C-alpha positions as CSV (number, residue, x, y, z in Angstrom):
1,X,-1.7,3.9,15.9
2,X,-4.9,6.4,15.7
3,X,-7.8,4.4,16.5
4,X,-9.8,6.5,13.8
5,X,-7.8,5.9,10.7
6,X,-10.3,3.8,8.8
7,X,-12.5,6.1,6.3
8,X,-15.9,5.3,5.3
9,X,-15.7,7.4,2.2
10,X,-19.2,6.1,-0.1
11,X,-17.8,3.2,-2.2
12,X,-14.8,2.8,-0.6
13,X,-13.2,-0.2,0.5
14,X,-10.3,-1.4,3.3
15,X,-9.3,2.3,3.2
16,X,-6.8,3.8,6.0
17,X,-5.3,7.1,6.2
18,X,-1.8,6.1,7.8
19,X,-1.3,9.5,9.4
20,X,-0.7,9.2,13.2
21,X,1.4,6.4,12.8
22,X,4.2,6.6,15.2
23,X,8.5,6.5,13.8
24,X,10.8,4.5,16.6
25,X,12.5,8.0,16.9
26,X,8.0,9.0,18.2
27,X,8.1,11.6,15.1
28,X,4.3,11.0,13.8
29,X,2.8,9.9,9.9
30,X,0.8,13.0,9.1
31,X,-2.7,12.9,8.6
32,X,-4.1,12.8,5.0
33,X,-0.6,12.8,3.7
34,X,-0.5,8.8,2.7
35,X,-4.0,7.0,2.6
36,X,-4.1,3.0,1.2
37,X,-7.0,1.5,-0.2
38,X,-8.6,-0.9,-2.3
39,X,-9.6,-0.2,-5.9
40,X,-11.2,2.9,-5.7
41,X,-13.5,1.7,-8.9
42,X,-16.6,1.5,-6.6
43,X,-16.5,4.9,-5.3
44,X,-19.6,6.8,-6.0
45,X,-19.7,10.8,-6.3
46,X,-20.3,11.4,-2.7
47,X,-17.2,8.8,-2.1
48,X,-15.0,10.8,-4.5
49,X,-16.1,14.5,-3.1
50,X,-15.4,12.8,0.3
51,X,-11.7,11.6,-0.7
52,X,-11.2,15.2,-2.5
53,X,-12.3,16.9,0.6
54,X,-9.8,14.4,2.8
55,X,-7.1,16.7,0.3
56,X,-6.5,13.5,-1.8
57,X,-4.5,14.2,-5.0
58,X,-2.9,12.0,-6.4
59,X,-4.1,8.1,-6.7
60,X,-1.1,5.9,-7.5
61,X,-2.4,3.0,-9.0
62,X,-0.2,0.0,-9.0
63,X,-2.2,-2.4,-10.8
64,X,-0.7,-0.5,-14.3
65,X,-4.6,-0.5,-14.7
66,X,-5.3,-3.6,-15.9
67,X,-7.4,-4.7,-12.6
68,X,-10.9,-4.3,-12.1
69,X,-13.6,-2.3,-14.0
70,X,-14.4,1.5,-15.0
71,X,-15.0,4.0,-12.2
72,X,-18.3,3.5,-11.0
73,X,-19.0,7.7,-11.2
74,X,-16.5,10.3,-12.5
75,X,-13.1,10.7,-11.1
76,X,-12.7,14.7,-10.0
77,X,-11.1,16.2,-13.2
78,X,-8.3,18.0,-10.5
79,X,-7.4,14.3,-9.1
80,X,-3.5,12.9,-10.9
81,X,-3.6,9.1,-11.5
82,X,-0.1,7.8,-11.6
83,X,-0.2,3.9,-12.6
84,X,2.5,1.6,-12.2
85,X,2.4,-2.1,-13.2
86,X,3.9,-3.1,-9.8
87,X,3.4,-6.9,-10.5
88,X,5.8,-7.8,-13.5
89,X,4.0,-10.4,-15.1
90,X,6.7,-11.2,-17.1
91,X,8.8,-13.0,-15.1
92,X,7.6,-16.3,-15.1
93,X,10.1,-18.1,-13.1
94,X,9.0,-15.7,-10.4
95,X,5.4,-16.8,-10.3
96,X,5.4,-20.4,-11.5
97,X,6.5,-20.3,-7.4
98,X,4.9,-17.5,-6.0
99,X,1.6,-18.0,-8.0
100,X,0.7,-21.0,-6.7
101,X,-1.1,-18.9,-4.2
102,X,1.5,-17.7,-2.3
103,X,1.5,-14.2,-3.8
104,X,-2.0,-13.5,-1.7
105,X,0.4,-13.6,1.9
106,X,3.1,-11.9,2.9
107,X,4.9,-14.7,2.4
108,X,6.2,-13.1,-1.0
109,X,7.1,-9.5,0.2
110,X,10.4,-9.8,0.9
111,X,11.3,-12.4,-2.5
112,X,9.5,-9.4,-4.8
113,X,11.9,-6.3,-3.0
114,X,14.9,-8.4,-3.5
115,X,13.6,-9.6,-7.2
116,X,12.6,-6.4,-8.1
117,X,13.5,-3.1,-6.6
118,X,12.9,-1.1,-10.0
119,X,9.2,-2.0,-8.9
120,X,9.9,-0.1,-5.6
121,X,11.9,2.8,-6.7
122,X,8.6,3.0,-9.7
123,X,6.3,3.4,-6.4
124,X,8.5,5.8,-3.9
125,X,9.7,8.3,-6.4
126,X,6.0,8.4,-8.0
127,X,4.9,9.5,-4.4
128,X,7.9,11.6,-4.1
129,X,7.3,13.9,-7.1
130,X,3.6,13.6,-6.7
131,X,1.7,17.1,-6.9
132,X,0.9,18.9,-3.6
133,X,-1.6,17.3,-1.5
134,X,-2.7,14.0,-0.4
135,X,-1.3,10.5,-1.7
136,X,-3.5,7.4,-2.2
137,X,-2.0,4.2,-3.1
138,X,-4.2,1.3,-3.7
139,X,-4.4,-2.0,-6.2
140,X,-7.6,-4.5,-6.3
141,X,-8.0,-4.9,-2.8
142,X,-5.6,-2.7,-1.1
143,X,-3.7,-5.7,0.8
144,X,-0.5,-7.3,-0.9
145,X,1.1,-4.7,-3.7
146,X,-0.7,-1.8,-1.3
147,X,1.3,-3.6,1.3
148,X,4.7,-3.8,-0.1
149,X,4.2,0.2,-1.2
150,X,3.3,0.8,2.1
151,X,6.1,-1.0,4.0
152,X,8.1,0.8,1.9
153,X,7.3,3.8,2.5
154,X,6.6,3.7,6.3
155,X,10.2,2.2,6.3
156,X,10.9,5.4,4.8
157,X,9.9,7.5,7.7
158,X,10.7,5.4,10.6
159,X,8.4,3.7,11.3
160,X,8.8,0.0,13.5
161,X,7.6,-3.6,13.2
162,X,5.0,-3.7,15.1
163,X,3.4,-0.4,13.8
164,X,3.7,-1.8,10.4
165,X,2.1,-5.4,11.0
166,X,-0.3,-3.8,13.4
167,X,-1.5,-1.9,9.8
168,X,-1.0,-5.0,7.5
169,X,-3.8,-6.8,10.0
170,X,-5.7,-4.3,9.7
171,X,-6.7,-5.2,6.2
172,X,-7.9,-8.7,7.4
173,X,-11.2,-6.5,8.9
174,X,-11.4,-4.1,5.7
175,X,-11.6,-6.8,3.2
176,X,-14.6,-8.5,4.5
177,X,-17.4,-6.3,2.8
178,X,-15.4,-6.2,-0.7
179,X,-15.5,-10.1,-0.2
180,X,-19.3,-9.7,0.5
181,X,-19.9,-7.2,-2.5
182,X,-18.1,-9.5,-5.1
183,X,-19.9,-12.9,-3.5
184,X,-16.7,-14.5,-2.7
185,X,-15.4,-16.1,0.1
186,X,-13.5,-14.4,3.2
187,X,-9.4,-15.0,2.1
188,X,-8.2,-15.1,5.6
189,X,-8.8,-19.0,6.0
190,X,-7.3,-19.5,2.8
191,X,-3.4,-17.2,3.6
192,X,-3.5,-18.9,7.4
193,X,-3.8,-22.0,5.2
194,X,-1.2,-21.1,3.1
195,X,0.8,-20.0,5.6
196,X,0.5,-23.1,7.3
197,X,1.8,-25.3,4.8
198,X,5.0,-22.7,4.2
199,X,5.8,-23.6,8.0
200,X,5.6,-19.3,8.6
201,X,2.7,-16.7,9.8
202,X,2.2,-13.4,8.9
203,X,4.2,-11.8,11.7
204,X,7.4,-14.2,10.5
205,X,6.9,-13.1,6.7
206,X,6.7,-8.9,8.0
207,X,10.1,-9.0,9.9
208,X,11.3,-10.6,7.1
209,X,10.3,-7.9,4.5
210,X,10.9,-4.6,7.0
211,X,14.8,-5.9,8.1
212,X,15.4,-3.9,5.2
213,X,18.3,-1.0,5.0
214,X,15.5,1.0,3.0
215,X,18.0,4.2,2.6
216,X,20.5,1.4,0.9
217,X,18.3,-0.7,-0.7
218,X,16.1,2.1,-2.7
219,X,19.8,4.3,-3.7
220,X,21.2,1.2,-4.7
221,X,18.7,0.6,-7.1
222,X,18.2,4.2,-8.7
223,X,16.6,5.9,-6.3
224,X,17.9,10.4,-6.7
225,X,18.5,11.1,-2.8
226,X,16.7,14.3,-3.3
227,X,13.4,11.8,-4.2
228,X,14.1,10.0,-0.8
229,X,14.3,13.0,1.3
230,X,11.2,14.4,-0.7
231,X,9.2,11.0,0.3
232,X,10.5,11.2,4.2
233,X,9.2,15.4,4.0
234,X,6.5,14.3,2.9
235,X,5.1,11.7,5.3
236,X,6.5,13.4,8.3
237,X,5.3,16.0,10.4
238,X,7.1,18.7,10.9
239,X,9.4,18.4,14.0
240,X,8.7,20.2,17.0
């Protein structure tokens, strides 16, 4: 991974460009193709200009527009915003178990993917069909719902487990300024406690999530083959 992938736009939190991430076969994610972030609601006018100057033209909001507050500064009119409700709150059986604090850990990533493949298809389709330009994907913290979405896209590109884990771990440090702004405790000790209680680890949970034949999974859930190809091509630098 590149050392300078963190983006310090004014008012942004936990924001980084996946560009420079290498795939298992030596290809590279194109810089500016995919940015992950916490909620952009705190971006200032300068921050939105920095986002635009980075080449972002589409924002995929995985909260369904239901989390957070109105944007602090006006969103540039040329941006396309796509909202997807990643958390199926109507699935009360699922959340009766995972809503006990475990949804803040990567332990729920694979069970979520197994139970809700249609959500995964929505995300990949939205990315594949976005207008020309870079795509920013976010939820509230940019860690869990965004983590699942980015994991899927990196798997489509052919990125290996170690790189996906390394990217996920970057959110620990990336979120500390957001917790400070919100006046809440750092969630990392709580996550580590929950993982220990379940006898697992972040690495083990992410390995379980990445042991997925992503093409078969998405195509079997109804993603069009051309959307899968478009997503992959959008992510990767052209072959040399």
